[in-house]
gemmi code that builds the backbone of each chain (N, CA, C; Angstrom):
import gemmi

chains = {
    "A": [
        ("UNK", (52.424, 50.794, 16.192), (52.532, 50.034, 14.946), (52.167, 50.919, 13.760)),
        ("UNK", (53.063, 51.021, 12.816), (52.760, 51.826, 11.628), (51.810, 51.074, 10.710)),
        ("UNK", (50.986, 51.858, 10.036), (50.080, 51.256, 9.037), (50.913, 50.756, 7.854)),
        ("UNK", (50.717, 49.496, 7.489), (51.490, 48.940, 6.382), (50.652, 48.944, 5.106)),
        ("UNK", (51.269, 49.436, 4.047), (50.600, 49.450, 2.738), (50.615, 48.034, 2.166)),
        ("UNK", (49.435, 47.409, 2.096), (49.358, 46.019, 1.630), (48.993, 45.972, 0.149)),
        ("UNK", (49.747, 45.197, -0.630), (49.476, 45.088, -2.065), (48.599, 43.883, -2.399)),
        ("UNK", (48.694, 42.841, -1.591), (47.848, 41.676, -1.832), (47.595, 40.931, -0.517)),
        ("UNK", (46.456, 40.243, -0.449), (46.085, 39.521, 0.772), (45.901, 38.048, 0.437)),
        ("UNK", (46.407, 37.195, 1.313), (46.259, 35.747, 1.118), (45.676, 35.146, 2.394)),
        ("UNK", (44.513, 34.517, 2.244), (43.831, 33.927, 3.398), (44.149, 32.437, 3.479)),
        ("UNK", (44.941, 32.055, 4.455), (45.300, 30.641, 4.632), (44.689, 30.084, 5.908)),
        ("UNK", (43.629, 30.727, 6.387), (43.009, 30.247, 7.616), (42.362, 28.882, 7.377)),
        ("UNK", (42.562, 27.981, 8.316), (41.985, 26.630, 8.193), (42.885, 25.654, 7.458)),
        ("UNK", (43.966, 26.158, 6.867), (44.859, 25.262, 6.125), (46.020, 24.794, 6.997)),
        ("UNK", (46.406, 23.552, 6.787), (47.527, 22.990, 7.539), (48.781, 22.944, 6.688)),
        ("UNK", (49.892, 22.730, 7.373), (51.187, 22.542, 6.721), (51.050, 21.501, 5.623)),
        ("UNK", (51.618, 21.657, 4.451), (52.486, 22.767, 4.038), (51.788, 23.813, 3.175)),
        ("UNK", (50.430, 23.776, 3.112), (49.728, 24.633, 2.156), (49.967, 26.136, 2.328)),
        ("UNK", (49.965, 26.691, 3.570), (50.172, 28.138, 3.669), (51.484, 28.619, 3.025)),
        ("UNK", (52.547, 27.873, 3.269), (53.847, 28.262, 2.714), (53.844, 28.111, 1.186)),
        ("UNK", (53.233, 27.042, 0.703), (53.187, 26.804, -0.742), (52.391, 27.895, -1.449)),
        ("UNK", (51.225, 28.234, -0.877), (50.392, 29.274, -1.489), (51.100, 30.632, -1.446)),
        ("UNK", (51.806, 30.885, -0.333), (52.529, 32.144, -0.201), (53.597, 32.284, -1.276)),
        ("UNK", (54.323, 31.197, -1.510), (55.392, 31.247, -2.519), (54.810, 31.531, -3.901)),
        ("UNK", (53.651, 30.898, -4.170), (53.002, 31.085, -5.459), (52.616, 32.556, -5.660)),
        ("UNK", (52.013, 33.142, -4.624), (51.530, 34.517, -4.745), (52.707, 35.501, -4.773)),
        ("UNK", (53.717, 35.245, -3.956), (54.839, 36.190, -3.883), (55.575, 36.250, -5.229)),
        ("UNK", (55.547, 35.130, -5.949), (56.192, 35.098, -7.266), (55.510, 36.016, -8.277)),
        ("UNK", (54.227, 36.330, -8.007), (53.492, 37.201, -8.934), (53.638, 38.678, -8.568)),
        ("UNK", (54.211, 38.935, -7.395), (54.368, 40.327, -6.970), (55.665, 40.919, -7.515)),
        ("UNK", (55.710, 42.262, -7.479), (56.955, 42.939, -7.868), (57.803, 43.176, -6.624)),
        ("UNK", (59.085, 43.304, -6.824), (60.009, 43.548, -5.719), (59.564, 44.735, -4.873)),
        ("UNK", (59.524, 44.555, -3.553), (59.154, 45.639, -2.653), (57.696, 45.602, -2.245)),
        ("UNK", (56.864, 44.892, -3.007), (55.439, 44.843, -2.675), (55.201, 43.970, -1.441)),
        ("UNK", (54.094, 44.252, -0.755), (53.798, 43.586, 0.524), (52.610, 42.632, 0.389)),
        ("UNK", (52.807, 41.438, 0.907), (51.734, 40.440, 0.944), (51.329, 40.220, 2.398)),
        ("UNK", (50.019, 40.334, 2.642), (49.499, 40.070, 3.985), (48.926, 38.659, 3.998)),
        ("UNK", (49.315, 37.850, 4.982), (48.855, 36.460, 5.050), (48.201, 36.218, 6.409)),
        ("UNK", (47.020, 35.609, 6.395), (46.359, 35.208, 7.633), (46.408, 33.686, 7.731)),
        ("UNK", (46.784, 33.162, 8.899), (46.814, 31.712, 9.096), (46.216, 31.354, 10.448)),
        ("UNK", (45.902, 30.066, 10.601), (45.449, 29.566, 11.907), (46.333, 28.413, 12.381)),
        ("UNK", (47.248, 27.961, 11.534), (48.131, 26.846, 11.889), (49.212, 27.350, 12.853)),
        ("UNK", (49.219, 26.855, 14.107), (50.204, 27.351, 15.090), (51.650, 27.122, 14.629)),
        ("UNK", (51.862, 26.152, 13.747), (53.206, 25.912, 13.228), (53.657, 26.983, 12.261)),
        ("UNK", (52.725, 27.843, 11.837), (53.084, 28.797, 10.792), (54.063, 29.869, 11.258)),
        ("UNK", (54.143, 30.119, 12.561), (55.114, 31.127, 13.027), (56.524, 30.661, 12.691)),
        ("UNK", (56.835, 29.444, 13.092), (58.161, 28.910, 12.757), (58.308, 28.704, 11.252)),
        ("UNK", (57.249, 28.191, 10.623), (57.338, 27.874, 9.196), (57.565, 29.124, 8.337)),
        ("UNK", (56.858, 30.207, 8.642), (57.017, 31.405, 7.817), (58.385, 32.052, 8.021)),
        ("UNK", (58.880, 31.990, 9.264), (60.224, 32.532, 9.490), (61.279, 31.691, 8.773)),
        ("UNK", (61.073, 30.372, 8.768), (61.998, 29.485, 8.043), (61.921, 29.751, 6.540)),
        ("UNK", (60.697, 29.893, 6.057), (60.494, 30.174, 4.632), (61.176, 31.498, 4.242)),
        ("UNK", (61.017, 32.493, 5.130), (61.609, 33.801, 4.878), (63.137, 33.713, 4.817)),
        ("UNK", (63.726, 32.975, 5.751), (65.192, 32.798, 5.757), (65.657, 32.117, 4.470)),
        ("UNK", (64.931, 31.088, 4.045), (65.372, 30.308, 2.886), (65.185, 31.050, 1.572)),
        ("UNK", (64.105, 31.835, 1.470), (63.831, 32.493, 0.187), (64.350, 33.922, 0.140)),
        ("UNK", (64.661, 34.488, 1.302), (65.183, 35.858, 1.321), (64.114, 36.930, 1.224)),
        ("UNK", (62.830, 36.537, 1.312), (61.746, 37.528, 1.343), (61.464, 37.873, 2.809)),
        ("UNK", (61.761, 39.121, 3.212), (61.666, 39.450, 4.639), (60.233, 39.553, 5.157)),
        ("UNK", (60.036, 39.125, 6.413), (58.773, 39.362, 7.122), (58.926, 40.711, 7.797)),
        ("UNK", (58.154, 41.692, 7.347), (58.331, 43.042, 7.896), (57.566, 43.208, 9.201)),
        ("UNK", (56.517, 42.390, 9.365), (55.781, 42.437, 10.633), (54.989, 41.154, 10.808)),
        ("UNK", (54.894, 40.687, 12.052), (54.037, 39.537, 12.314), (53.354, 39.707, 13.644)),
        ("UNK", (52.157, 39.201, 13.755), (51.433, 39.331, 15.015), (50.524, 38.129, 15.211)),
        ("UNK", (49.993, 38.045, 16.435), (49.209, 36.888, 16.815), (48.013, 37.371, 17.615)),
        ("UNK", (46.844, 36.817, 17.310), (45.664, 37.129, 18.108), (45.209, 35.838, 18.776)),
        ("UNK", (45.691, 35.599, 20.018), (45.402, 34.324, 20.671), (43.906, 34.095, 20.908)),
        ("UNK", (43.138, 35.192, 21.025), (41.715, 35.037, 21.326), (40.978, 34.329, 20.192)),
        ("UNK", (41.432, 34.540, 18.945), (40.783, 33.852, 17.828), (41.718, 32.842, 17.159)),
        ("UNK", (42.921, 32.687, 17.728), (43.858, 31.716, 17.180), (44.346, 32.045, 15.786)),
        ("UNK", (44.529, 33.339, 15.514), (44.971, 33.732, 14.169), (46.349, 34.377, 14.194)),
        ("UNK", (47.058, 34.153, 13.101), (48.384, 34.736, 12.950), (48.407, 35.595, 11.698)),
        ("UNK", (49.117, 36.705, 11.800), (49.210, 37.637, 10.684), (50.670, 37.820, 10.287)),
        ("UNK", (50.925, 37.767, 9.003), (52.290, 37.997, 8.516), (52.252, 39.035, 7.392)),
        ("UNK", (53.206, 39.943, 7.417), (53.378, 40.880, 6.321), (54.740, 40.587, 5.699)),
        ("UNK", (54.701, 40.048, 4.495), (55.932, 39.635, 3.831), (56.209, 40.580, 2.676)),
        ("UNK", (57.463, 40.993, 2.584), (57.833, 41.868, 1.470), (58.582, 41.055, 0.417)),
        ("UNK", (58.146, 41.200, -0.831), (58.855, 40.512, -1.912), (60.245, 41.114, -2.037)),
        ("UNK", (61.249, 40.265, -2.067), (62.624, 40.789, -2.136), (62.876, 41.445, -3.491)),
        ("UNK", (63.755, 42.423, -3.467), (64.114, 43.115, -4.704), (65.332, 42.411, -5.285)),
        ("UNK", (65.178, 41.871, -6.465), (66.295, 41.113, -7.072), (67.402, 42.034, -7.557)),
    ],
    "B": [
        ("UNK", (69.382, 33.187, -8.865), (69.087, 31.846, -8.365), (70.216, 30.872, -8.695)),
        ("UNK", (71.427, 31.388, -8.779), (72.531, 30.528, -9.219), (72.785, 29.398, -8.222)),
        ("UNK", (72.627, 29.712, -6.947), (72.960, 28.680, -5.950), (71.734, 28.202, -5.190)),
        ("UNK", (70.753, 27.717, -5.925), (69.577, 27.137, -5.274), (70.000, 25.888, -4.525)),
        ("UNK", (69.418, 25.690, -3.347), (69.698, 24.469, -2.609), (68.984, 23.300, -3.274)),
        ("UNK", (69.518, 22.117, -3.025), (68.949, 20.934, -3.671), (68.530, 19.906, -2.632)),
        ("UNK", (67.424, 19.200, -2.927), (66.984, 18.113, -2.058), (66.698, 16.873, -2.896)),
        ("UNK", (67.230, 15.752, -2.455), (67.036, 14.471, -3.132), (66.299, 13.514, -2.206)),
        ("UNK", (65.149, 13.007, -2.670), (64.365, 12.090, -1.835), (64.242, 10.736, -2.519)),
        ("UNK", (64.202, 9.682, -1.694), (63.806, 8.374, -2.192), (62.464, 8.047, -1.553)),
        ("UNK", (61.461, 7.754, -2.386), (60.144, 7.353, -1.881), (59.986, 5.869, -2.131)),
        ("UNK", (60.003, 5.094, -1.049), (60.044, 3.638, -1.217), (58.781, 2.940, -0.716)),
        ("UNK", (57.845, 3.724, -0.176), (56.662, 3.093, 0.412), (55.379, 3.556, -0.272)),
        ("UNK", (54.393, 2.686, -0.325), (53.197, 2.987, -1.106), (51.902, 3.012, -0.324)),
        ("UNK", (51.984, 3.039, 1.012), (50.746, 3.153, 1.782), (50.383, 4.632, 1.954)),
        ("UNK", (49.110, 4.871, 2.277), (48.628, 6.250, 2.350), (49.424, 7.089, 3.346)),
        ("UNK", (49.700, 6.505, 4.523), (50.435, 7.273, 5.534), (51.834, 7.667, 5.047)),
        ("UNK", (52.476, 6.758, 4.325), (53.825, 7.049, 3.843), (53.847, 7.758, 2.492)),
        ("UNK", (52.664, 7.985, 1.934), (52.601, 8.743, 0.678), (52.772, 10.231, 0.962)),
        ("UNK", (52.360, 10.651, 2.155), (52.427, 12.082, 2.482), (53.846, 12.642, 2.587)),
        ("UNK", (54.727, 12.018, 3.388), (56.008, 12.693, 3.640), (56.803, 13.110, 2.401)),
        ("UNK", (56.977, 12.245, 1.385), (57.773, 12.725, 0.249), (57.125, 13.899, -0.484)),
        ("UNK", (55.792, 13.846, -0.645), (55.130, 14.932, -1.378), (55.056, 16.213, -0.549)),
        ("UNK", (54.893, 16.083, 0.774), (54.884, 17.279, 1.629), (56.259, 17.946, 1.618)),
        ("UNK", (57.293, 17.139, 1.821), (58.643, 17.706, 1.855), (59.025, 18.299, 0.504)),
        ("UNK", (58.670, 17.597, -0.572), (59.064, 18.074, -1.901), (58.340, 19.359, -2.269)),
        ("UNK", (57.020, 19.415, -2.001), (56.284, 20.627, -2.364), (56.737, 21.807, -1.504)),
        ("UNK", (57.045, 21.536, -0.236), (57.518, 22.616, 0.637), (58.904, 23.091, 0.225)),
        ("UNK", (59.777, 22.142, -0.085), (61.129, 22.530, -0.521), (61.059, 23.381, -1.779)),
        ("UNK", (60.138, 23.027, -2.678), (59.986, 23.840, -3.892), (59.542, 25.253, -3.526)),
        ("UNK", (58.672, 25.357, -2.510), (58.217, 26.675, -2.054), (59.314, 27.422, -1.302)),
        ("UNK", (60.336, 26.696, -0.862), (61.506, 27.317, -0.236), (62.585, 27.572, -1.287)),
        ("UNK", (62.143, 27.480, -2.542), (62.999, 27.786, -3.686), (64.142, 26.789, -3.868)),
        ("UNK", (63.906, 25.541, -3.509), (64.932, 24.515, -3.705), (64.629, 23.702, -4.965)),
        ("UNK", (65.668, 23.109, -5.501), (65.509, 22.195, -6.632), (65.324, 20.781, -6.044)),
        ("UNK", (64.269, 20.093, -6.464), (63.935, 18.820, -5.834), (63.756, 17.705, -6.855)),
        ("UNK", (64.300, 16.554, -6.534), (64.032, 15.349, -7.311), (63.647, 14.229, -6.357)),
        ("UNK", (62.625, 13.460, -6.746), (62.216, 12.296, -5.943), (62.400, 11.039, -6.786)),
        ("UNK", (63.072, 10.077, -6.200), (63.295, 8.794, -6.856), (62.304, 7.793, -6.278)),
        ("UNK", (61.384, 7.315, -7.103), (60.351, 6.386, -6.645), (60.786, 4.967, -6.940)),
        ("UNK", (60.873, 4.164, -5.892), (61.338, 2.801, -6.077), (60.510, 1.834, -5.224)),
        ("UNK", (60.569, 0.578, -5.545), (59.755, -0.443, -4.872), (58.298, 0.033, -4.747)),
        ("UNK", (57.703, -0.040, -3.551), (56.273, 0.252, -3.435), (55.972, 1.731, -3.644)),
        ("UNK", (56.995, 2.546, -3.559), (56.815, 3.970, -3.836), (56.373, 4.226, -5.263)),
        ("UNK", (56.675, 3.301, -6.162), (56.263, 3.442, -7.562), (54.763, 3.657, -7.710)),
        ("UNK", (53.986, 3.027, -6.807), (52.530, 3.124, -6.934), (52.032, 4.562, -6.740)),
        ("UNK", (52.869, 5.425, -6.161), (52.484, 6.830, -5.975), (52.557, 7.601, -7.284)),
        ("UNK", (53.097, 6.957, -8.321), (53.170, 7.603, -9.630), (51.998, 7.209, -10.522)),
        ("UNK", (51.189, 6.260, -10.037), (50.051, 5.822, -10.848), (49.084, 6.978, -11.071)),
        ("UNK", (48.370, 6.920, -12.210), (47.473, 8.031, -12.549), (46.506, 8.289, -11.402)),
        ("UNK", (45.921, 7.224, -10.889), (45.053, 7.386, -9.716), (45.729, 6.699, -8.533)),
        ("UNK", (45.960, 7.468, -7.491), (46.632, 6.896, -6.318), (45.608, 6.111, -5.497)),
        ("UNK", (45.859, 4.824, -5.316), (44.911, 3.982, -4.584), (45.470, 3.570, -3.221)),
        ("UNK", (46.421, 4.332, -2.738), (47.104, 3.980, -1.484), (46.130, 3.852, -0.316)),
        ("UNK", (46.344, 2.832, 0.483), (45.537, 2.620, 1.690), (46.468, 2.612, 2.897)),
        ("UNK", (45.857, 2.635, 4.073), (46.655, 2.534, 5.285), (46.254, 1.241, 6.007)),
        ("UNK", (47.246, 0.522, 6.508), (46.989, -0.748, 7.175), (47.308, -0.630, 8.662)),
        ("UNK", (46.286, -0.388, 9.493), (46.546, -0.151, 10.929), (47.221, -1.339, 11.611)),
        ("UNK", (46.945, -2.560, 11.147), (47.507, -3.717, 11.864), (49.018, -3.823, 11.721)),
        ("UNK", (49.582, -3.106, 10.732), (51.041, -3.121, 10.627), (51.656, -1.854, 11.219)),
        ("UNK", (50.813, -1.001, 11.781), (51.289, 0.223, 12.430), (50.776, 0.273, 13.864)),
        ("UNK", (51.382, -0.501, 14.751), (50.846, -0.653, 16.110), (50.725, 0.667, 16.882)),
        ("UNK", (51.515, 1.661, 16.519), (51.469, 2.926, 17.267), (50.470, 3.911, 16.685)),
        ("UNK", (49.797, 3.509, 15.609), (48.893, 4.445, 14.934), (47.678, 4.757, 15.805)),
        ("UNK", (47.434, 6.061, 16.091), (46.257, 6.401, 16.881), (44.997, 6.119, 16.063)),
        ("UNK", (44.064, 5.406, 16.631), (42.809, 5.127, 15.942), (41.740, 6.043, 16.507)),
        ("UNK", (41.415, 7.087, 15.737), (40.446, 8.063, 16.223), (39.372, 8.296, 15.177)),
        ("UNK", (38.222, 8.705, 15.643), (37.126, 9.000, 14.731), (37.153, 10.476, 14.338)),
        ("UNK", (36.941, 10.782, 13.057), (36.962, 12.180, 12.621), (35.627, 12.879, 12.803)),
        ("UNK", (34.640, 12.185, 13.352), (33.323, 12.817, 13.508), (32.786, 12.529, 14.912)),
        ("UNK", (31.612, 13.069, 15.203), (31.001, 12.859, 16.516), (31.386, 13.949, 17.484)),
        ("UNK", (30.885, 13.887, 18.708), (31.208, 14.907, 19.719), (32.710, 14.923, 20.001)),
        ("UNK", (33.170, 16.063, 20.483), (34.615, 16.246, 20.641), (35.262, 15.169, 21.525)),
        ("UNK", (34.542, 14.778, 22.601), (35.169, 13.793, 23.500), (35.315, 12.435, 22.817)),
        ("UNK", (34.407, 12.153, 21.876), (34.510, 10.897, 21.117), (35.695, 10.971, 20.150)),
        ("UNK", (35.849, 12.160, 19.511), (36.955, 12.332, 18.566), (38.311, 12.227, 19.253)),
        ("UNK", (38.330, 12.609, 20.532), (39.591, 12.579, 21.267), (39.973, 11.189, 21.745)),
        ("UNK", (39.022, 10.277, 21.717), (39.290, 8.925, 22.224), (40.201, 8.147, 21.284)),
        ("UNK", (41.114, 7.433, 21.879), (41.919, 6.506, 21.090), (41.288, 5.123, 21.254)),
        ("UNK", (40.868, 4.543, 20.145), (40.158, 3.270, 20.222), (41.139, 2.126, 19.970)),
        ("UNK", (41.553, 1.445, 21.040), (42.542, 0.399, 20.837), (41.890, -0.883, 20.329)),
        ("UNK", (42.358, -1.367, 19.212), (41.841, -2.624, 18.657), (42.987, -3.609, 18.535)),
        ("UNK", (42.809, -4.821, 19.055), (43.896, -5.797, 18.937), (44.139, -6.196, 17.482)),
        ("UNK", (45.396, -6.455, 17.173), (45.782, -6.809, 15.810), (44.987, -7.988, 15.266)),
        ("UNK", (44.722, -8.957, 16.142), (44.055, -10.160, 15.683), (42.656, -9.818, 15.152)),
        ("UNK", (42.075, -8.756, 15.698), (40.772, -8.298, 15.196), (40.937, -7.527, 13.896)),
        ("UNK", (41.852, -6.526, 13.938), (42.008, -5.634, 12.782), (42.350, -6.402, 11.521)),
        ("UNK", (43.190, -7.412, 11.684), (43.637, -8.159, 10.520), (42.561, -9.047, 9.940)),
        ("UNK", (41.490, -9.287, 10.705), (40.498, -10.248, 10.254), (39.130, -9.673, 9.931)),
        ("UNK", (38.919, -8.415, 10.278), (37.638, -7.812, 9.912), (37.697, -7.435, 8.434)),
        ("UNK", (36.800, -7.980, 7.616), (36.831, -7.626, 6.193), (36.571, -6.138, 6.015)),
        ("UNK", (37.323, -5.529, 5.144), (37.114, -4.110, 4.867), (37.689, -3.177, 5.904)),
        ("UNK", (38.428, -3.709, 6.863), (38.956, -2.839, 7.919), (39.937, -1.808, 7.364)),
        ("UNK", (40.781, -2.272, 6.433), (41.755, -1.359, 5.815), (41.060, -0.226, 5.085)),
        ("UNK", (40.019, -0.582, 4.340), (39.266, 0.428, 3.592), (38.651, 1.433, 4.548)),
        ("UNK", (38.074, 0.924, 5.637), (37.448, 1.812, 6.616), (38.492, 2.732, 7.239)),
        ("UNK", (39.632, 2.157, 7.624), (40.694, 2.956, 8.239), (41.199, 4.018, 7.263)),
        ("UNK", (41.265, 3.651, 5.979), (41.718, 4.588, 4.943), (40.752, 5.759, 4.815)),
        ("UNK", (39.459, 5.436, 4.793), (38.445, 6.492, 4.688), (38.527, 7.413, 5.905)),
        ("UNK", (38.693, 6.825, 7.089), (38.777, 7.635, 8.313), (39.995, 8.545, 8.295)),
        ("UNK", (41.124, 8.010, 7.831), (42.337, 8.829, 7.796), (42.176, 9.981, 6.813)),
        ("UNK", (41.616, 9.680, 5.640), (41.428, 10.739, 4.634), (40.501, 11.824, 5.166)),
        ("UNK", (39.443, 11.385, 5.858), (38.461, 12.330, 6.397), (39.101, 13.208, 7.476)),
        ("UNK", (39.903, 12.589, 8.345), (40.576, 13.349, 9.397), (41.517, 14.387, 8.789)),
        ("UNK", (42.292, 13.980, 7.795), (43.232, 14.899, 7.148), (42.486, 16.063, 6.501)),
        ("UNK", (41.377, 15.735, 5.851), (40.596, 16.769, 5.178), (40.068, 17.773, 6.199)),
        ("UNK", (39.551, 17.250, 7.309), (38.990, 18.128, 8.346), (40.056, 19.031, 8.955)),
        ("UNK", (41.303, 18.563, 8.957), (42.386, 19.360, 9.544), (43.013, 20.304, 8.522)),
        ("UNK", (42.418, 20.363, 7.335), (42.923, 21.306, 6.332), (44.198, 20.860, 5.642)),
        ("UNK", (44.438, 19.540, 5.621), (45.625, 19.008, 4.943), (45.249, 18.663, 3.496)),
        ("UNK", (46.126, 18.959, 2.581), (45.877, 18.654, 1.173), (45.874, 17.138, 0.970)),
        ("UNK", (45.194, 16.671, -0.078), (45.242, 15.243, -0.400), (46.582, 14.917, -1.053)),
        ("UNK", (46.893, 13.631, -1.094), (48.146, 13.204, -1.722), (48.174, 13.634, -3.187)),
        ("UNK", (47.019, 13.484, -3.861), (46.951, 13.886, -5.274), (47.225, 15.378, -5.440)),
        ("UNK", (46.648, 16.185, -4.531), (46.863, 17.637, -4.606), (48.334, 17.966, -4.404)),
        ("UNK", (48.942, 17.322, -3.399), (50.351, 17.595, -3.112), (51.224, 17.177, -4.300)),
        ("UNK", (50.861, 16.042, -4.920), (51.625, 15.586, -6.085), (51.509, 16.597, -7.230)),
        ("UNK", (50.276, 17.108, -7.454), (50.093, 18.113, -8.512), (50.919, 19.357, -8.226)),
        ("UNK", (50.933, 19.778, -6.958), (51.722, 20.965, -6.592), (53.203, 20.705, -6.906)),
        ("UNK", (53.660, 19.504, -6.588), (55.057, 19.146, -6.871), (55.348, 19.300, -8.364)),
        ("UNK", (54.460, 18.746, -9.189), (54.684, 18.782, -10.637), (54.664, 20.226, -11.138)),
        ("UNK", (53.649, 20.987, -10.680), (53.540, 22.396, -11.081), (54.773, 23.187, -10.702)),
        ("UNK", (55.351, 22.864, -9.553), (56.479, 23.675, -9.099), (57.824, 23.100, -9.527)),
        ("UNK", (57.773, 22.182, -10.470), (59.008, 21.755, -11.115), (59.785, 20.661, -10.408)),
        ("UNK", (59.150, 19.956, -9.474), (59.827, 18.825, -8.835), (59.951, 17.702, -9.868)),
        ("UNK", (61.138, 17.146, -9.997), (61.321, 16.062, -10.955), (61.011, 14.723, -10.293)),
        ("UNK", (60.114, 13.958, -10.912), (59.722, 12.657, -10.386), (60.405, 11.586, -11.237)),
        ("UNK", (61.250, 10.790, -10.586), (62.001, 9.759, -11.315), (61.483, 8.389, -10.899)),
        ("UNK", (61.103, 7.572, -11.874), (60.683, 6.219, -11.504), (61.820, 5.254, -11.778)),
        ("UNK", (61.969, 4.321, -10.845), (63.081, 3.377, -10.899), (62.802, 2.296, -11.943)),
        ("UNK", (63.628, 2.252, -12.962), (63.425, 1.314, -14.072), (63.437, -0.142, -13.603)),
        ("UNK", (64.379, -0.462, -12.725), (64.513, -1.857, -12.302), (63.265, -2.355, -11.587)),
        ("UNK", (62.751, -1.572, -10.616), (61.558, -2.041, -9.894), (60.319, -1.982, -10.786)),
        ("UNK", (60.305, -1.075, -11.772), (59.198, -1.081, -12.753), (59.166, -2.431, -13.461)),
        ("UNK", (60.345, -2.896, -13.873), (60.428, -4.189, -14.559), (59.990, -5.323, -13.637)),
        ("UNK", (60.466, -5.278, -12.394), (60.158, -6.350, -11.443), (58.650, -6.439, -11.174)),
        ("UNK", (58.016, -5.279, -10.973), (56.594, -5.294, -10.626), (55.673, -5.190, -11.847)),
        ("UNK", (56.272, -5.119, -13.013), (55.454, -5.101, -14.230), (54.746, -3.789, -14.505)),
        ("UNK", (55.377, -2.666, -14.134), (54.804, -1.360, -14.465), (55.399, -0.840, -15.767)),
        ("UNK", (54.579, -0.145, -16.556), (55.138, 0.577, -17.695), (54.827, 2.057, -17.493)),
        ("UNK", (55.484, 2.912, -18.266), (55.265, 4.355, -18.084), (53.809, 4.718, -18.383)),
        ("UNK", (53.094, 3.845, -19.157), (51.673, 4.110, -19.423), (50.823, 4.044, -18.158)),
        ("UNK", (51.315, 3.328, -17.140), (50.573, 3.236, -15.881), (50.715, 4.521, -15.070)),
        ("UNK", (51.712, 5.310, -15.417), (52.055, 6.464, -14.583), (51.575, 7.777, -15.188)),
        ("UNK", (51.546, 8.812, -14.348), (51.232, 10.157, -14.811), (52.292, 10.603, -15.809)),
        ("UNK", (51.943, 11.628, -16.588), (52.888, 12.105, -17.606), (53.959, 12.986, -16.991)),
        ("UNK", (55.059, 13.078, -17.693), (56.101, 14.019, -17.301), (57.117, 13.465, -16.322)),
        ("UNK", (57.081, 12.146, -16.090), (58.073, 11.601, -15.176), (59.321, 11.173, -15.941)),
        ("UNK", (60.427, 11.072, -15.223), (61.678, 10.610, -15.798), (61.867, 9.156, -15.376)),
        ("UNK", (62.433, 8.342, -16.254), (62.743, 6.974, -15.863), (64.256, 6.862, -15.715)),
        ("UNK", (64.690, 6.233, -14.621), (66.127, 6.125, -14.427), (66.477, 5.060, -13.404)),
        ("UNK", (67.744, 4.931, -13.147), (68.204, 3.942, -12.184), (68.927, 4.598, -11.032)),
        ("UNK", (69.557, 3.763, -10.214), (70.253, 4.236, -9.023), (71.289, 5.305, -9.369)),
        ("UNK", (71.973, 5.122, -10.495), (73.013, 6.084, -10.865), (72.424, 7.463, -11.153)),
        ("UNK", (71.224, 7.473, -11.773), (70.541, 8.740, -12.061), (70.276, 9.494, -10.767)),
        ("UNK", (69.776, 8.751, -9.759), (69.485, 9.375, -8.468), (70.768, 9.857, -7.794)),
        ("UNK", (71.771, 8.979, -7.769), (73.000, 9.312, -7.041), (73.735, 10.493, -7.656)),
        ("UNK", (73.634, 10.615, -8.973), (74.278, 11.732, -9.663), (73.738, 13.059, -9.135)),
        ("UNK", (72.422, 13.107, -8.903), (71.810, 14.320, -8.352), (72.061, 14.418, -6.848)),
        ("UNK", (71.892, 13.266, -6.149), (72.041, 13.264, -4.688), (73.445, 13.672, -4.262)),
        ("UNK", (74.431, 13.352, -5.081), (75.824, 13.672, -4.744), (76.028, 15.171, -4.578)),
        ("UNK", (75.247, 15.959, -5.295), (75.396, 17.405, -5.202), (74.274, 18.065, -4.422)),
        ("UNK", (73.460, 17.252, -3.738), (72.308, 17.812, -3.033), (72.659, 18.156, -1.587)),
        ("UNK", (71.956, 19.172, -1.050), (72.182, 19.596, 0.331), (71.446, 18.692, 1.308)),
        ("UNK", (70.327, 18.133, 0.841), (69.504, 17.262, 1.697), (69.233, 15.978, 0.932)),
        ("UNK", (69.491, 14.847, 1.576), (69.112, 13.568, 0.974), (68.380, 12.732, 2.019)),
        ("UNK", (67.181, 12.297, 1.663), (66.387, 11.513, 2.614), (65.820, 10.263, 1.977)),
        ("UNK", (65.818, 9.191, 2.739), (65.197, 7.941, 2.313), (63.894, 7.784, 3.075)),
        ("UNK", (62.798, 7.701, 2.320), (61.497, 7.616, 2.981), (60.828, 6.290, 2.608)),
    ],
}
model = gemmi.Model(1)
for chain_id, residues in chains.items():
    chain = gemmi.Chain(chain_id)
    for i, (resn, *xyz) in enumerate(residues, 1):
        res = gemmi.Residue()
        res.name, res.seqid = resn, gemmi.SeqId(i, " ")
        for name, pos in zip(("N", "CA", "C"), xyz):
            atom = gemmi.Atom()
            atom.name, atom.element = name, gemmi.Element(name[0])
            atom.pos, atom.b_iso = gemmi.Position(*pos), 0.0
            res.add_atom(atom)
        chain.add_residue(res)
    model.add_chain(chain)
structure = gemmi.Structure()
structure.add_model(model)
structure.setup_entities()
């Protein structure tokens, strides 16, 4: 796994649908095209939700991972270049 | 953003349980970069009031799981079946059930209805109140939060006709 240069971090641990996606959209709107947002979640639905969000908004998920031992999910989303 | 997708919702119910779906879907759709309008009609109008006083009535929702949001885990997991004849007659049962539901939602990290509504407004969701049902139930725009649109069925249908998603809630 290559080290990813993260421009901003968003902690959505403990939050349920739809807050993680809503907060992500808010933060991604403040980033510049190409910048990377790292998001941590604990909602098991977030894997499907973030991929759906990515498809709909066109902001690609460059990497995602899961740590089942602590029930956490990690997403690295890149702001699309307009 | 020339071809943003559109979603048109009708919110027709005013109980706490049914207050969530329109605001959850609308705030999420806005975060998915969609244009959203919600048409509030009949009991849904009460969701536009400055302070949302929505309650949940378990006796009219026979499938509703009745669980406690506190206590040891095995107690929280229990479904407490109460016959309708009891639920409907215990004074304050609705209030108690409402408090329990709000507490459970809070513990699970779910936003409140008011928070979701604010997110909708911030993210540009248009809230339309139905003029006809306002007249019938005696509501004026002074009873409602600011920034709403007042309109009728034609106003909703004009938008819904070009929307990708239309749902009646």
